mmCIF file of the C-alpha atoms, coordinates in Angstrom:
data_MODEL
# 
_entry.id   MODEL 
# 
loop_
_atom_site.group_PDB 
_atom_site.id 
_atom_site.type_symbol 
_atom_site.label_atom_id 
_atom_site.label_alt_id 
_atom_site.label_comp_id 
_atom_site.label_asym_id 
_atom_site.label_entity_id 
_atom_site.label_seq_id 
_atom_site.pdbx_PDB_ins_code 
_atom_site.Cartn_x 
_atom_site.Cartn_y 
_atom_site.Cartn_z 
_atom_site.occupancy 
_atom_site.B_iso_or_equiv 
_atom_site.pdbx_formal_charge 
_atom_site.auth_seq_id 
_atom_site.auth_comp_id 
_atom_site.auth_asym_id 
_atom_site.auth_atom_id 
_atom_site.pdbx_PDB_model_num 
ATOM 1  C CA . MET A 1 1  ? -33.751 -5.207  26.371 1.00 0.00 ? 1  MET A CA 1 
ATOM 2  C CA . ALA A 1 2  ? -30.072 -5.447  25.499 1.00 0.00 ? 2  ALA A CA 1 
ATOM 3  C CA . THR A 1 3  ? -27.614 -3.143  27.218 1.00 0.00 ? 3  THR A CA 1 
ATOM 4  C CA . TRP A 1 4  ? -24.990 -1.435  25.084 1.00 0.00 ? 4  TRP A CA 1 
ATOM 5  C CA . PHE A 1 5  ? -22.705 1.568   25.094 1.00 0.00 ? 5  PHE A CA 1 
ATOM 6  C CA . GLU A 1 6  ? -20.456 3.344   22.670 1.00 0.00 ? 6  GLU A CA 1 
ATOM 7  C CA . LEU A 1 7  ? -17.376 5.366   23.389 1.00 0.00 ? 7  LEU A CA 1 
ATOM 8  C CA . GLN A 1 8  ? -16.827 8.570   21.471 1.00 0.00 ? 8  GLN A CA 1 
ATOM 9  C CA . ILE A 1 9  ? -13.181 9.611   21.418 1.00 0.00 ? 9  ILE A CA 1 
ATOM 10 C CA . TYR A 1 10 ? -12.050 12.758  19.671 1.00 0.00 ? 10 TYR A CA 1 
ATOM 11 C CA . LYS A 1 11 ? -9.179  15.236  19.514 1.00 0.00 ? 11 LYS A CA 1 
ATOM 12 C CA . ASP A 1 12 ? -9.586  18.662  21.048 1.00 0.00 ? 12 ASP A CA 1 
ATOM 13 C CA . GLY A 1 13 ? -6.375  20.483  20.198 1.00 0.00 ? 13 GLY A CA 1 
ATOM 14 C CA . SER A 1 14 ? -3.615  18.319  21.668 1.00 0.00 ? 14 SER A CA 1 
ATOM 15 C CA . ASP A 1 15 ? -6.014  16.621  24.100 1.00 0.00 ? 15 ASP A CA 1 
ATOM 16 C CA . LEU A 1 16 ? -7.942  13.394  23.567 1.00 0.00 ? 16 LEU A CA 1 
ATOM 17 C CA . ARG A 1 17 ? -11.461 13.541  25.019 1.00 0.00 ? 17 ARG A CA 1 
ATOM 18 C CA . ILE A 1 18 ? -13.938 10.750  25.693 1.00 0.00 ? 18 ILE A CA 1 
ATOM 19 C CA . LYS A 1 19 ? -17.636 10.491  26.372 1.00 0.00 ? 19 LYS A CA 1 
ATOM 20 C CA . ALA A 1 20 ? -20.027 7.585   26.321 1.00 0.00 ? 20 ALA A CA 1 
ATOM 21 C CA . ARG A 1 21 ? -23.573 7.009   25.242 1.00 0.00 ? 21 ARG A CA 1 
ATOM 22 C CA . GLY A 1 22 ? -25.513 3.962   26.309 1.00 0.00 ? 22 GLY A CA 1 
ATOM 23 C CA . THR A 1 23 ? -28.834 2.222   26.350 1.00 0.00 ? 23 THR A CA 1 
ATOM 24 C CA . GLY A 1 24 ? -31.685 4.717   26.364 1.00 0.00 ? 24 GLY A CA 1 
ATOM 25 C CA . ASP A 1 25 ? -29.407 7.430   24.887 1.00 0.00 ? 25 ASP A CA 1 
ATOM 26 C CA . ARG A 1 26 ? -27.953 8.236   28.287 1.00 0.00 ? 26 ARG A CA 1 
ATOM 27 C CA . GLU A 1 27 ? -24.723 10.158  27.899 1.00 0.00 ? 27 GLU A CA 1 
ATOM 28 C CA . THR A 1 28 ? -21.766 11.135  30.048 1.00 0.00 ? 28 THR A CA 1 
ATOM 29 C CA . GLU A 1 29 ? -20.019 14.488  29.958 1.00 0.00 ? 29 GLU A CA 1 
ATOM 30 C CA . ALA A 1 30 ? -16.922 14.651  27.768 1.00 0.00 ? 30 ALA A CA 1 
ATOM 31 C CA . ARG A 1 31 ? -13.659 14.552  29.684 1.00 0.00 ? 31 ARG A CA 1 
ATOM 32 C CA . SER A 1 32 ? -9.946  14.356  29.002 1.00 0.00 ? 32 SER A CA 1 
ATOM 33 C CA . LEU A 1 33 ? -8.328  10.948  28.693 1.00 0.00 ? 33 LEU A CA 1 
ATOM 34 C CA . GLY A 1 34 ? -5.241  12.375  30.341 1.00 0.00 ? 34 GLY A CA 1 
ATOM 35 C CA . GLY A 1 35 ? -1.740  11.178  29.634 1.00 0.00 ? 35 GLY A CA 1 
ATOM 36 C CA . GLY A 1 36 ? -2.498  7.465   29.650 1.00 0.00 ? 36 GLY A CA 1 
ATOM 37 C CA . PHE A 1 37 ? -3.553  7.306   25.993 1.00 0.00 ? 37 PHE A CA 1 
ATOM 38 C CA . ASP A 1 38 ? -2.299  8.724   22.738 1.00 0.00 ? 38 ASP A CA 1 
ATOM 39 C CA . LEU A 1 39 ? -3.921  8.811   19.321 1.00 0.00 ? 39 LEU A CA 1 
ATOM 40 C CA . ALA A 1 40 ? -1.919  5.839   18.011 1.00 0.00 ? 40 ALA A CA 1 
ATOM 41 C CA . ALA A 1 41 ? -3.020  3.680   20.975 1.00 0.00 ? 41 ALA A CA 1 
ATOM 42 C CA . ILE A 1 42 ? -6.665  4.623   20.433 1.00 0.00 ? 42 ILE A CA 1 
ATOM 43 C CA . VAL A 1 43 ? -6.438  3.802   16.721 1.00 0.00 ? 43 VAL A CA 1 
ATOM 44 C CA . ARG A 1 44 ? -4.886  0.404   17.506 1.00 0.00 ? 44 ARG A CA 1 
ATOM 45 C CA . PHE A 1 45 ? -7.650  -0.257  20.043 1.00 0.00 ? 45 PHE A CA 1 
ATOM 46 C CA . GLY A 1 46 ? -10.375 0.604   17.501 1.00 0.00 ? 46 GLY A CA 1 
ATOM 47 C CA . GLU A 1 47 ? -8.789  -1.619  14.852 1.00 0.00 ? 47 GLU A CA 1 
ATOM 48 C CA . ALA A 1 48 ? -8.540  -4.534  17.286 1.00 0.00 ? 48 ALA A CA 1 
ATOM 49 C CA . VAL A 1 49 ? -12.200 -4.150  18.263 1.00 0.00 ? 49 VAL A CA 1 
ATOM 50 C CA . GLN A 1 50 ? -13.230 -4.077  14.595 1.00 0.00 ? 50 GLN A CA 1 
ATOM 51 C CA . ARG A 1 51 ? -11.209 -7.229  13.857 1.00 0.00 ? 51 ARG A CA 1 
ATOM 52 C CA . ALA A 1 52 ? -12.795 -9.099  16.759 1.00 0.00 ? 52 ALA A CA 1 
ATOM 53 C CA . VAL A 1 53 ? -16.290 -8.052  15.704 1.00 0.00 ? 53 VAL A CA 1 
ATOM 54 C CA . LYS A 1 54 ? -15.718 -9.004  12.056 1.00 0.00 ? 54 LYS A CA 1 
ATOM 55 C CA . GLN A 1 55 ? -14.379 -12.406 13.119 1.00 0.00 ? 55 GLN A CA 1 
ATOM 56 C CA . GLY A 1 56 ? -17.173 -12.943 15.638 1.00 0.00 ? 56 GLY A CA 1 
ATOM 57 C CA . ARG A 1 57 ? -14.638 -13.459 18.418 1.00 0.00 ? 57 ARG A CA 1 
ATOM 58 C CA . PRO A 1 58 ? -14.325 -12.063 21.930 1.00 0.00 ? 58 PRO A CA 1 
ATOM 59 C CA . LEU A 1 59 ? -11.903 -9.217  22.513 1.00 0.00 ? 59 LEU A CA 1 
ATOM 60 C CA . PRO A 1 60 ? -8.349  -10.342 23.287 1.00 0.00 ? 60 PRO A CA 1 
ATOM 61 C CA . ASP A 1 61 ? -7.323  -9.819  26.914 1.00 0.00 ? 61 ASP A CA 1 
ATOM 62 C CA . ASP A 1 62 ? -5.132  -6.772  26.209 1.00 0.00 ? 62 ASP A CA 1 
ATOM 63 C CA . VAL A 1 63 ? -7.916  -5.091  24.218 1.00 0.00 ? 63 VAL A CA 1 
ATOM 64 C CA . ARG A 1 64 ? -10.407 -5.876  26.970 1.00 0.00 ? 64 ARG A CA 1 
ATOM 65 C CA . GLU A 1 65 ? -8.061  -4.225  29.497 1.00 0.00 ? 65 GLU A CA 1 
ATOM 66 C CA . THR A 1 66 ? -7.855  -1.118  27.317 1.00 0.00 ? 66 THR A CA 1 
ATOM 67 C CA . ALA A 1 67 ? -11.666 -1.065  27.120 1.00 0.00 ? 67 ALA A CA 1 
ATOM 68 C CA . ARG A 1 68 ? -11.856 -1.256  30.911 1.00 0.00 ? 68 ARG A CA 1 
ATOM 69 C CA . SER A 1 69 ? -9.380  1.612   31.239 1.00 0.00 ? 69 SER A CA 1 
ATOM 70 C CA . LEU A 1 70 ? -11.387 3.736   28.817 1.00 0.00 ? 70 LEU A CA 1 
ATOM 71 C CA . ARG A 1 71 ? -14.580 2.918   30.691 1.00 0.00 ? 71 ARG A CA 1 
ATOM 72 C CA . THR A 1 72 ? -12.911 3.983   33.929 1.00 0.00 ? 72 THR A CA 1 
ATOM 73 C CA . CYS A 1 73 ? -11.757 7.276   32.387 1.00 0.00 ? 73 CYS A CA 1 
ATOM 74 C CA . CYS A 1 74 ? -15.231 8.010   31.142 1.00 0.00 ? 74 CYS A CA 1 
ATOM 75 C CA . GLY A 1 75 ? -17.023 6.622   34.174 1.00 0.00 ? 75 GLY A CA 1 
ATOM 76 C CA . ARG A 1 76 ? -15.287 9.069   36.493 1.00 0.00 ? 76 ARG A CA 1 
ATOM 77 C CA . SER A 1 77 ? -17.670 11.700  35.140 1.00 0.00 ? 77 SER A CA 1 
ATOM 78 C CA . VAL A 1 78 ? -20.705 9.603   36.072 1.00 0.00 ? 78 VAL A CA 1 
ATOM 79 C CA . GLN A 1 79 ? -22.078 9.733   39.575 1.00 0.00 ? 79 GLN A CA 1 
ATOM 80 C CA . ARG A 1 80 ? -22.627 6.327   41.157 1.00 0.00 ? 80 ARG A CA 1 
ATOM 81 C CA . ASN A 1 81 ? -26.394 6.749   41.436 1.00 0.00 ? 81 ASN A CA 1 
ATOM 82 C CA . SER A 1 82 ? -27.033 8.369   38.082 1.00 0.00 ? 82 SER A CA 1 
ATOM 83 C CA . PRO A 1 83 ? -29.161 6.493   35.526 1.00 0.00 ? 83 PRO A CA 1 
ATOM 84 C CA . CYS A 1 84 ? -26.212 6.413   33.122 1.00 0.00 ? 84 CYS A CA 1 
ATOM 85 C CA . MET A 1 85 ? -24.298 4.225   35.544 1.00 0.00 ? 85 MET A CA 1 
ATOM 86 C CA . ASP A 1 86 ? -26.439 1.317   34.280 1.00 0.00 ? 86 ASP A CA 1 
ATOM 87 C CA . CYS A 1 87 ? -24.435 1.214   31.076 1.00 0.00 ? 87 CYS A CA 1 
ATOM 88 C CA . TRP A 1 88 ? -21.246 0.620   33.096 1.00 0.00 ? 88 TRP A CA 1 
ATOM 89 C CA . THR A 1 89 ? -22.511 -2.033  35.459 1.00 0.00 ? 89 THR A CA 1 
ATOM 90 C CA . ARG A 1 90 ? -23.902 -4.672  33.119 1.00 0.00 ? 90 ARG A CA 1 
# 
């Protein structure tokens, strides 16, 4: 079975919040992205991911780094031994 995850990022007042859902519909709790991201940066990230997918190319290094940072923000809400951790480790 393939492993996948999606990030859900949304505005909550002036805060940006993130949660993830992965293989088997496992889901993390929503949490604040903190000051490291703003809406414009998230929009640029989403556009870059869409371009790469449409072109059938890997993510550029800077976009991959942003994805890792987002995963880290979201993964802080996941306990190491929880089943959801699978979607972060593959």
